[in-house]
C-alpha positions, 0 to 999 in steps of 0.5 A: 500777203499780210505784213506784221510788225511785231514790236520792232524797235531802233534806238538812237541818242535822242530818239526811239521808235517802237512799232507794232501794227499790221497791214492786210493784203490789199490794204493801204495804210497812211503814215502821218505826223509831224516831221521827225516823228519817225515815219521814214524810220518806220519804212526803213526798218521794214525794208531792211535799210535799217536793222531792228534791235528787237521785235519781228517783221513778218510777211505771210508767215515768213520772218523778215527781220534778219534778211538783208534788204535784197532778200525781203522782196519789199519794193520802196519808192522814194521821195526823190524817186531814185531812177537810174539816169543812165538806164532807159525806162525799160531797164529801170523797170526790169532791173530787179528781174535782171538781178534775179535772172528772169529770161529776157522774153519775160523781162520784156513782157513784164515791162510792157505789162507794168507800163500798161498798169502805170498808164504808159505806152509800151513805146516808153521802154525806150525813153530816157529818164531825163526826158520824162516829166515829173508825172512820167517819172512818178509812173515809172518809179511805181512800175519799177516797184511792182514789176518784181511782184513784191511782198509789200510796197513802201512809199515815202512822200512819192507825190510831194514834188508835183503840183496839186492838179497832177498830184490828184491825177496821179492819186486816181491812177495809183488807186487803179493800179492798187486795186490790180495789185493785191499786196500790202502798201504803207506810204508816208505823207504830210498831206491830210487830203492824200492821207484821206483819199489814198489811205484805207487807214491811217496811222498817227505817229508821234515820237517814234510810236503810232499813237492812233490808228484807224479808218480814214473818215473816223480818224479824221472827224473823230480823233481821240488823240491830241496828235491826231487832232492837231494833224487833222484840225485844219481841213475836214474838207477832204472828205467831201471832195 
């Protein structure tokens, strides 16, 4: 299930985003670059939270460009996770399934399955959100995103609020979850190590455009553009960890 971004544009008074790239089935693409370069704008355009002025967004041959967000079936994990505080874990995870009218027994099965994939016991379904640790909330957010079998998964700095040891633990778990979920994934990060560990490919953005795109190892060790060199010049040790 590929995701193709064909020359989509979004113009602001002081900024213009112009994007053209694709992400293949099962691939994870890391979007990196300085603050304000357009990374979050790119995710919002793909998710339908912003509408493109031109171009096309295509998922496995279907044009999603003019569809509202709820008809695109693209899951988003925001930086603040955006879990519903008044719902327990199970209701957070099956929220989109209830909207679609999925029967209760099937919803229960999916909740248990997605909790297992997120390395959480089935008993977590009844837990209140405020009782969860940061890592548990992160796992629940990912489980909720994957519960409805989305066309693609978008993540906006989802691990940035966690301390380094927990962040690395969740990277490993996320890679396991991703291996079982063969959908395109795009995630935004400012962390060089995170980009190298999680990103099969890395896209470096500057002023609303992708200025360099390549596999993680080559783009970190032999960057072609000044923007990529500046982003990765401080630390190449991640490749040896």
